[in-house]
C-alpha positions as CSV (number, residue, x, y, z in Angstrom):
1,Q,98.0,32.2,129.1
2,V,98.1,33.5,125.5
3,Q,98.2,37.3,125.3
4,L,98.3,39.6,122.3
5,V,98.9,43.3,123.2
6,E,98.6,46.0,120.5
7,S,100.1,49.4,120.8
8,G,101.0,52.4,118.6
9,G,97.5,53.6,117.8
10,G,96.6,57.3,118.0
11,L,95.4,60.3,116.2
12,V,97.1,61.3,113.0
13,Q,96.4,63.7,110.2
14,P,95.7,62.5,106.7
15,G,98.9,61.6,104.9
16,G,100.6,60.8,108.2
17,S,102.1,57.5,109.4
18,L,101.8,55.2,112.3
19,R,103.4,51.9,113.3
20,L,101.4,49.4,115.2
21,S,102.9,46.7,117.2
22,C,101.5,43.5,118.6
23,A,103.5,41.7,121.2
24,A,102.6,38.0,121.8
25,S,103.2,35.8,124.8
26,G,102.1,32.4,125.8
27,L,102.4,30.8,122.4
28,I,105.0,29.5,119.9
29,F,104.9,32.7,117.9
30,S,107.0,31.5,115.0
31,I,104.5,28.9,113.9
32,Y,101.5,31.3,113.8
33,T,100.1,33.2,111.0
34,M,99.7,36.8,112.2
35,D,97.0,39.1,110.9
36,W,95.9,42.7,111.4
37,Y,92.2,43.4,111.2
38,R,90.3,46.6,111.6
39,Q,86.8,47.6,112.4
40,A,85.2,51.0,111.7
41,P,82.0,52.1,113.4
42,G,79.0,50.4,111.9
43,K,81.1,48.1,109.7
44,Q,82.2,44.6,109.8
45,R,85.7,43.7,110.9
46,E,87.9,43.3,107.9
47,L,91.3,41.8,107.2
48,V,93.9,44.4,106.6
49,A,97.2,42.4,106.3
50,G,98.6,39.0,107.1
51,I,102.0,37.4,107.3
52,T,102.7,33.6,107.4
53,P,105.3,31.8,109.5
54,G,107.4,31.7,106.3
55,G,107.1,35.5,105.7
56,G,104.6,35.5,103.0
57,T,102.3,38.5,103.1
58,N,98.9,39.6,101.8
59,Y,97.0,42.9,102.0
60,A,93.6,44.3,101.5
61,D,93.4,46.1,98.2
62,S,92.5,49.3,100.0
63,V,95.9,49.4,101.8
64,K,98.2,47.8,99.3
65,G,101.2,50.0,98.6
66,R,100.6,52.0,101.8
67,F,100.8,49.5,104.6
68,T,103.6,47.0,105.3
69,I,103.2,44.0,107.7
70,S,106.4,42.4,109.2
71,R,107.3,40.1,112.0
72,D,110.2,39.7,114.4
73,N,110.1,36.2,115.7
74,A,113.0,36.9,118.1
75,K,110.8,39.6,119.8
76,N,107.5,37.7,119.3
77,T,106.1,40.8,117.7
78,V,104.3,41.7,114.5
79,Y,104.2,45.2,113.1
80,L,102.0,47.2,110.8
81,Q,103.6,50.2,109.2
82,M,100.9,52.5,108.0
83,N,101.8,55.3,105.6
84,S,99.8,57.8,103.6
85,L,96.9,57.4,106.1
86,K,93.4,58.3,105.0
87,P,90.3,59.1,107.0
88,G,88.9,55.7,105.8
89,D,91.7,54.0,107.7
90,T,90.1,55.0,111.0
91,G,89.0,52.2,113.2
92,V,90.0,49.8,115.9
93,Y,92.9,47.7,114.8
94,Y,93.2,44.1,116.1
95,C,96.0,41.6,116.1
96,K,95.2,38.0,115.4
97,A,97.3,34.9,115.8
98,S,96.1,31.6,114.2
99,Q,97.3,28.2,113.2
100,Y,95.9,25.0,111.8
101,R,97.9,21.8,112.3
102,S,96.9,18.1,112.3
103,G,93.2,18.8,112.9
104,T,93.7,21.5,115.5
105,F,92.8,25.1,114.8
106,L,93.7,27.9,117.2
107,A,93.0,31.6,117.0
108,Y,93.7,34.4,119.4
109,W,92.8,38.1,119.3
110,G,94.3,41.1,120.9
111,Q,92.2,43.8,122.6
112,G,92.6,46.4,119.8
113,T,94.1,49.8,119.5
114,Q,92.3,52.9,118.1
115,V,93.6,54.6,115.0
116,T,91.9,57.9,114.1
117,V,92.9,59.7,110.9
118,S,91.4,63.2,111.0
119,S,92.4,66.8,110.2
């Protein structure tokens, strides 16, 4: 069965850093686009960063220059390095794996990990 397990969340002060990890199993990791989403209380879930199988990346404007997404296909893991954290970065961060190929679309979500930025 497909499983995405996020880790690395926690409480951090403004200006601090965290690195989130998402370990995938039960899928061919290397062919999936991997994304990080986040959801703050009372707000819609939003795309934070994404990385394609070929290594192309995209970021939300609000995190550009502060966050870096990367993947290690040998470890079936995607990372989100978060620097210069702000209170507005607080929320539950979710890992998503998706692919579309020959008429088939698949998407899987992790359970989420809480990130709280507060002094």
